[in-house]
NUSE-852672 format. One record per residue (C-alpha): residue in three letters; residue number from 1; x, y, z. Coordinates in nm, 2 decimals, padded with zeros to 4 digits. Last residue first. Layout:
% residues N
{'Ala'; NUM; {X; Y; Z}}
...
END
This chain:
% residues 266
{'Thr'; 266; {-05.12; 11.26; 08.71}}
{'Leu'; 265; {-04.80; 11.44; 08.84}}
{'Ile'; 264; {-04.86; 11.81; 08.77}}
{'Asn'; 263; {-04.55; 12.00; 08.67}}
{'Lys'; 262; {-04.46; 11.91; 08.31}}
{'Pro'; 261; {-04.81; 11.86; 08.16}}
{'Arg'; 260; {-04.78; 11.61; 07.87}}
{'Glu'; 259; {-04.81; 11.76; 07.52}}
{'Gly'; 258; {-05.10; 11.60; 07.33}}
{'Trp'; 257; {-05.27; 11.27; 07.35}}
{'Glu'; 256; {-05.24; 10.99; 07.60}}
{'Ile'; 255; {-05.44; 10.66; 07.53}}
{'Val'; 254; {-05.49; 10.39; 07.79}}
{'Ala'; 253; {-05.61; 10.02; 07.79}}
{'Tyr'; 252; {-05.70; 09.77; 08.06}}
{'Ala'; 251; {-05.87; 09.43; 08.10}}
{'Ser'; 250; {-05.91; 09.32; 08.46}}
{'His'; 249; {-05.82; 08.98; 08.60}}
{'Asn'; 248; {-05.97; 08.66; 08.72}}
{'His'; 247; {-06.17; 08.63; 08.40}}
{'Ile'; 246; {-06.55; 08.57; 08.36}}
{'Ser'; 245; {-06.70; 08.90; 08.49}}
{'Glu'; 244; {-06.40; 09.13; 08.40}}
{'Ile'; 243; {-06.37; 09.45; 08.58}}
{'Asn'; 242; {-06.30; 09.64; 08.25}}
{'Glu'; 241; {-06.05; 09.92; 08.29}}
{'Ser'; 240; {-06.04; 10.23; 08.07}}
{'Glu'; 239; {-05.78; 10.50; 08.05}}
{'Val'; 238; {-05.81; 10.83; 07.87}}
{'Leu'; 237; {-05.53; 11.09; 07.90}}
{'Phe'; 236; {-05.57; 11.44; 07.77}}
{'Trp'; 235; {-05.35; 11.73; 07.65}}
{'Asp'; 234; {-05.40; 12.07; 07.49}}
{'Phe'; 233; {-05.78; 12.03; 07.48}}
{'Ile'; 232; {-06.03; 12.25; 07.30}}
{'Glu'; 231; {-06.06; 12.09; 06.96}}
{'Leu'; 230; {-06.39; 11.92; 07.04}}
{'Glu'; 229; {-06.32; 11.66; 06.77}}
{'Ile'; 228; {-06.02; 11.54; 06.97}}
{'Leu'; 227; {-06.24; 11.46; 07.27}}
{'Arg'; 226; {-06.47; 11.25; 07.05}}
{'Arg'; 225; {-06.18; 11.05; 06.90}}
{'Ser'; 224; {-06.03; 11.00; 07.24}}
{'Val'; 223; {-06.36; 10.85; 07.38}}
{'Glu'; 222; {-06.39; 10.62; 07.08}}
{'Arg'; 221; {-06.03; 10.50; 07.10}}
{'Val'; 220; {-06.05; 10.45; 07.48}}
{'Val'; 219; {-06.37; 10.25; 07.45}}
{'Asp'; 218; {-06.27; 10.03; 07.15}}
{'Glu'; 217; {-05.95; 09.92; 07.33}}
{'Val'; 216; {-06.17; 09.81; 07.62}}
{'Phe'; 215; {-06.36; 09.60; 07.37}}
{'Met'; 214; {-06.71; 09.71; 07.28}}
{'Pro'; 213; {-07.03; 09.53; 07.19}}
{'Asn'; 212; {-07.32; 09.76; 07.08}}
{'Asn'; 211; {-07.61; 09.54; 07.00}}
{'Tyr'; 210; {-07.57; 09.33; 07.31}}
{'Ala'; 209; {-07.54; 09.65; 07.52}}
{'Lys'; 208; {-07.86; 09.80; 07.38}}
{'Glu'; 207; {-08.04; 09.46; 07.44}}
{'Thr'; 206; {-07.94; 09.46; 07.81}}
{'Ile'; 205; {-08.02; 09.83; 07.84}}
{'Tyr'; 204; {-08.37; 09.81; 07.70}}
{'Lys'; 203; {-08.46; 09.49; 07.90}}
{'Glu'; 202; {-08.33; 09.66; 08.22}}
{'Asp'; 201; {-08.54; 09.97; 08.14}}
{'Ala'; 200; {-08.86; 09.77; 08.09}}
{'Arg'; 199; {-08.80; 09.60; 08.42}}
{'Lys'; 198; {-08.76; 09.91; 08.61}}
{'Leu'; 197; {-08.43; 10.10; 08.67}}
{'Leu'; 196; {-08.29; 10.34; 08.93}}
{'Ser'; 195; {-07.92; 10.44; 08.97}}
{'Tyr'; 194; {-07.84; 10.43; 08.60}}
{'Leu'; 193; {-07.54; 10.31; 08.40}}
{'Asp'; 192; {-07.44; 10.37; 08.04}}
{'Ser'; 191; {-07.43; 10.11; 07.76}}
{'Ser'; 190; {-07.19; 09.95; 07.52}}
{'Gly'; 189; {-06.94; 10.22; 07.59}}
{'Ser'; 188; {-06.86; 10.55; 07.40}}
{'Arg'; 187; {-07.19; 10.72; 07.47}}
{'Glu'; 186; {-07.12; 10.72; 07.84}}
{'Val'; 185; {-06.77; 10.87; 07.79}}
{'Ile'; 184; {-06.90; 11.16; 07.58}}
{'Asn'; 183; {-07.18; 11.23; 07.82}}
{'Ile'; 182; {-06.95; 11.24; 08.12}}
{'Ile'; 181; {-06.74; 11.49; 07.93}}
{'Asp'; 180; {-07.05; 11.71; 07.86}}
{'Glu'; 179; {-07.16; 11.69; 08.23}}
{'Ile'; 178; {-06.82; 11.81; 08.36}}
{'Trp'; 177; {-06.87; 12.12; 08.15}}
{'Phe'; 176; {-06.59; 12.29; 07.95}}
{'Phe'; 175; {-06.40; 12.61; 08.00}}
{'Lys'; 174; {-06.11; 12.68; 07.76}}
{'Lys'; 173; {-05.73; 12.66; 07.85}}
{'Ser'; 172; {-05.75; 12.29; 07.84}}
{'Leu'; 171; {-05.59; 12.00; 08.02}}
{'Leu'; 170; {-05.80; 11.69; 08.07}}
{'Arg'; 169; {-05.78; 11.37; 08.26}}
{'Val'; 168; {-06.03; 11.09; 08.18}}
{'Asn'; 167; {-06.08; 10.77; 08.38}}
{'Val'; 166; {-06.32; 10.51; 08.23}}
{'Tyr'; 165; {-06.45; 10.24; 08.46}}
{'Ser'; 164; {-06.61; 09.92; 08.33}}
{'Arg'; 163; {-06.88; 09.71; 08.48}}
{'Gln'; 162; {-06.91; 09.38; 08.29}}
{'Ser'; 161; {-07.06; 09.19; 08.00}}
{'His'; 160; {-07.05; 08.83; 07.89}}
{'Ala'; 159; {-07.24; 08.73; 07.58}}
{'Gly'; 158; {-07.56; 08.55; 07.51}}
{'Phe'; 157; {-07.65; 08.27; 07.26}}
{'Asp'; 156; {-07.46; 08.04; 07.03}}
{'Ser'; 155; {-07.14; 08.21; 07.16}}
{'Ile'; 154; {-06.84; 08.28; 06.94}}
{'Glu'; 153; {-06.93; 08.63; 06.82}}
{'Arg'; 152; {-07.09; 08.76; 07.13}}
{'Ser'; 151; {-06.79; 08.66; 07.35}}
{'Cys'; 150; {-06.56; 08.82; 07.10}}
{'Pro'; 149; {-06.75; 09.15; 07.10}}
{'Cys'; 148; {-06.74; 09.16; 07.49}}
{'Leu'; 147; {-07.02; 09.38; 07.64}}
{'Thr'; 146; {-06.92; 09.69; 07.82}}
{'Thr'; 145; {-07.11; 09.87; 08.08}}
{'Ile'; 144; {-07.01; 10.23; 08.21}}
{'Pro'; 143; {-06.87; 10.39; 08.52}}
{'Val'; 142; {-06.72; 10.74; 08.47}}
{'Lys'; 141; {-06.41; 10.88; 08.65}}
{'Ile'; 140; {-06.35; 11.25; 08.58}}
{'Gly'; 139; {-06.02; 11.44; 08.61}}
{'Val'; 138; {-05.98; 11.81; 08.55}}
{'Ile'; 137; {-05.63; 11.95; 08.51}}
{'Phe'; 136; {-05.50; 12.30; 08.57}}
{'Glu'; 135; {-05.16; 12.43; 08.49}}
{'Lys'; 134; {-04.99; 12.77; 08.57}}
{'Lys'; 133; {-04.64; 12.88; 08.47}}
{'Glu'; 132; {-04.32; 12.97; 08.65}}
{'Gly'; 131; {-04.50; 12.81; 08.95}}
{'Ser'; 130; {-04.86; 12.75; 09.00}}
{'Tyr'; 129; {-05.02; 12.40; 08.99}}
{'Gly'; 128; {-05.38; 12.28; 09.01}}
{'Leu'; 127; {-05.54; 11.94; 09.00}}
{'Tyr'; 126; {-05.92; 11.91; 09.02}}
{'Arg'; 125; {-06.05; 11.56; 09.05}}
{'Cys'; 124; {-06.39; 11.39; 08.99}}
{'Gln'; 123; {-06.57; 11.08; 09.11}}
{'Tyr'; 122; {-06.92; 11.04; 08.95}}
{'Glu'; 121; {-07.24; 10.97; 09.14}}
{'Met'; 120; {-07.57; 10.92; 08.96}}
{'Leu'; 119; {-07.88; 11.05; 09.13}}
{'Gly'; 118; {-08.22; 10.89; 09.03}}
{'Glu'; 117; {-08.52; 10.96; 08.81}}
{'Glu'; 116; {-08.77; 10.71; 08.67}}
{'Gly'; 115; {-08.82; 10.79; 08.30}}
{'Ser'; 114; {-08.97; 10.43; 08.25}}
{'Val'; 113; {-08.78; 10.38; 07.92}}
{'Pro'; 112; {-08.43; 10.52; 07.94}}
{'Ala'; 111; {-08.41; 10.57; 08.32}}
{'Lys'; 110; {-08.37; 10.94; 08.40}}
{'Lys'; 109; {-08.05; 11.09; 08.54}}
{'Lys'; 108; {-07.99; 11.35; 08.81}}
{'Ile'; 107; {-07.62; 11.43; 08.82}}
{'Phe'; 106; {-07.40; 11.41; 09.13}}
{'Tyr'; 105; {-07.02; 11.49; 09.16}}
{'Pro'; 104; {-06.81; 11.32; 09.43}}
{'Phe'; 103; {-06.48; 11.50; 09.52}}
{'Asp'; 102; {-06.10; 11.48; 09.50}}
{'Phe'; 101; {-05.93; 11.82; 09.51}}
{'Glu'; 100; {-05.56; 11.85; 09.45}}
{'Ile'; 99; {-05.37; 12.18; 09.49}}
{'His'; 98; {-05.01; 12.25; 09.42}}
{'Ala'; 97; {-04.77; 12.54; 09.48}}
{'Ser'; 96; {-04.44; 12.66; 09.34}}
{'Lys'; 95; {-04.17; 12.92; 09.43}}
{'Ala'; 94; {-04.25; 12.91; 09.80}}
{'Asn'; 93; {-04.23; 13.18; 10.07}}
{'Leu'; 92; {-04.51; 12.99; 10.27}}
{'Met'; 91; {-04.76; 13.28; 10.29}}
{'Lys'; 90; {-04.69; 13.41; 09.94}}
{'Lys'; 89; {-04.68; 13.07; 09.76}}
{'Met'; 88; {-04.99; 12.96; 09.93}}
{'Lys'; 87; {-05.17; 13.28; 09.85}}
{'Asp'; 86; {-05.09; 13.24; 09.48}}
{'Leu'; 85; {-05.23; 12.89; 09.48}}
{'Ile'; 84; {-05.55; 13.00; 09.67}}
{'Leu'; 83; {-05.59; 13.30; 09.43}}
{'Asp'; 82; {-05.54; 13.08; 09.12}}
{'Phe'; 81; {-05.80; 12.83; 09.24}}
{'Asn'; 80; {-06.05; 13.11; 09.32}}
{'Arg'; 79; {-06.32; 13.06; 09.06}}
{'Ile'; 78; {-06.25; 12.68; 09.03}}
{'Gly'; 77; {-06.38; 12.62; 09.38}}
{'Ile'; 76; {-06.36; 12.73; 09.74}}
{'Glu'; 75; {-06.61; 13.00; 09.82}}
{'Met'; 74; {-06.73; 12.98; 10.18}}
{'Arg'; 73; {-06.40; 12.85; 10.32}}
{'Tyr'; 72; {-06.16; 13.10; 10.15}}
{'Glu'; 71; {-05.99; 13.22; 10.46}}
{'Asn'; 70; {-06.03; 12.88; 10.63}}
{'Leu'; 69; {-05.85; 12.71; 10.34}}
{'Ile'; 68; {-05.57; 12.96; 10.38}}
{'Glu'; 67; {-05.54; 12.90; 10.76}}
{'Val'; 66; {-05.53; 12.52; 10.69}}
{'Phe'; 65; {-05.23; 12.56; 10.47}}
{'Arg'; 64; {-05.07; 12.80; 10.72}}
{'Ser'; 63; {-05.08; 12.54; 10.99}}
{'Met'; 62; {-04.82; 12.32; 10.81}}
{'His'; 61; {-04.54; 12.57; 10.82}}
{'Thr'; 60; {-04.27; 12.42; 10.61}}
{'Gly'; 59; {-03.96; 12.23; 10.74}}
{'Lys'; 58; {-03.59; 12.23; 10.78}}
{'Phe'; 57; {-03.52; 12.53; 10.54}}
{'Lys'; 56; {-03.20; 12.58; 10.35}}
{'His'; 55; {-03.29; 12.27; 10.13}}
{'Pro'; 54; {-03.56; 12.46; 09.95}}
{'Leu'; 53; {-03.93; 12.36; 10.01}}
{'Asp'; 52; {-04.19; 12.33; 09.73}}
{'Val'; 51; {-04.55; 12.38; 09.82}}
{'Tyr'; 50; {-04.84; 12.13; 09.88}}
{'Leu'; 49; {-05.21; 12.12; 09.95}}
{'Asn'; 48; {-05.42; 11.81; 09.93}}
{'Ile'; 47; {-05.80; 11.83; 09.96}}
{'Ser'; 46; {-06.07; 11.56; 10.00}}
{'Ala'; 45; {-06.37; 11.73; 09.87}}
{'Ile'; 44; {-06.73; 11.77; 10.00}}
{'Thr'; 43; {-07.00; 11.89; 09.76}}
{'His'; 42; {-07.21; 12.20; 09.68}}
{'Gln'; 41; {-07.33; 12.23; 09.32}}
{'Thr'; 40; {-07.34; 12.54; 09.11}}
{'Glu'; 39; {-07.53; 12.67; 08.81}}
{'Asn'; 38; {-07.82; 12.43; 08.84}}
{'Lys'; 37; {-07.82; 12.26; 08.51}}
{'Lys'; 36; {-07.45; 12.29; 08.40}}
{'Asp'; 35; {-07.32; 12.26; 08.76}}
{'Phe'; 34; {-07.01; 12.46; 08.85}}
{'Val'; 33; {-06.85; 12.32; 09.17}}
{'Val'; 32; {-06.85; 12.47; 09.52}}
{'Ile'; 31; {-06.64; 12.32; 09.79}}
{'Pro'; 30; {-06.68; 12.18; 10.14}}
{'Tyr'; 29; {-06.37; 12.04; 10.32}}
{'Arg'; 28; {-06.22; 11.71; 10.41}}
{'Ile'; 27; {-05.84; 11.75; 10.45}}
{'Gly'; 26; {-05.66; 11.44; 10.31}}
{'Lys'; 25; {-05.31; 11.58; 10.28}}
{'Val'; 24; {-05.11; 11.86; 10.42}}
{'Gly'; 23; {-04.77; 12.00; 10.28}}
{'Val'; 22; {-04.45; 11.92; 10.11}}
{'Lys'; 21; {-04.39; 11.89; 09.74}}
{'Asp'; 20; {-04.05; 11.91; 09.55}}
{'Ile'; 19; {-03.81; 11.90; 09.85}}
{'Asp'; 18; {-03.46; 12.03; 09.80}}
{'Ile'; 17; {-03.16; 11.83; 09.92}}
{'Asn'; 16; {-02.87; 12.00; 10.08}}
{'Asn'; 15; {-02.87; 11.81; 10.41}}
{'Ile'; 14; {-03.03; 11.82; 10.75}}
{'Gly'; 13; {-03.23; 12.14; 10.67}}
{'Arg'; 12; {-03.15; 12.48; 10.82}}
{'Gln'; 11; {-03.37; 12.63; 11.08}}
{'Asn'; 10; {-03.69; 12.80; 10.96}}
{'Gln'; 9; {-03.91; 12.51; 11.06}}
{'Ile'; 8; {-03.78; 12.52; 11.42}}
{'Asp'; 7; {-03.92; 12.85; 11.49}}
{'Ile'; 6; {-03.80; 12.90; 11.85}}
{'Met'; 5; {-04.04; 13.06; 12.10}}
{'Asp'; 4; {-03.94; 13.41; 12.21}}
{'Ser'; 3; {-04.28; 13.56; 12.21}}
{'Lys'; 2; {-04.41; 13.31; 12.47}}
{'Met'; 1; {-04.79; 13.26; 12.47}}
END
């Protein structure tokens, strides 16, 4: 390999505009996540890595992002988030660094009557930032069932229900379990979901939802109330979307609480 190859990235940019985030996106990589029951869980994440880039440089060194992942490949997780962020800033001569992990998380769950076990999948996110200060956000998407209070009130029998998705994003200086947040969300809907059900379970869930009707507004309020009661969060955002079963649109509500993070776009 030639030793006199030109480093184009270090040449001056085409104008005097700084770049906030530049890097690599959509890298599939194994990570390790804390698991309340089993201590750790191995899963696969889609990873985005970014740093800032001053106007004096034409480009960043994309290969270095992958080199950093390879260096920590057997132990990528919350434990070394700070180490990876600091390494990115050092290797890429940056003032700020961002990490985004999107990954499936699995919990074994028993059906309410039969006790049959199955795995439930939840989509989670880790968002990390290191600059003048550090920020770390956990995001969790939880599917639930909601039954419409209005539909139940005005109908002679029955009421429409639907699959709903609750997205929670959390900023805290204290440790918390993903499972505990999922439990809060599932208890805030008309009913939670299961991967394996027998007829007795379906009867139980249907009747449970009918006896616990919830608007999308009720869901975000109830989740927020339970999160506030924990007294460990500096900021959170709770949004819920009902994939309506009788309307050609979704119903949506959102609550943001606390001081919004300044450096992580959520």
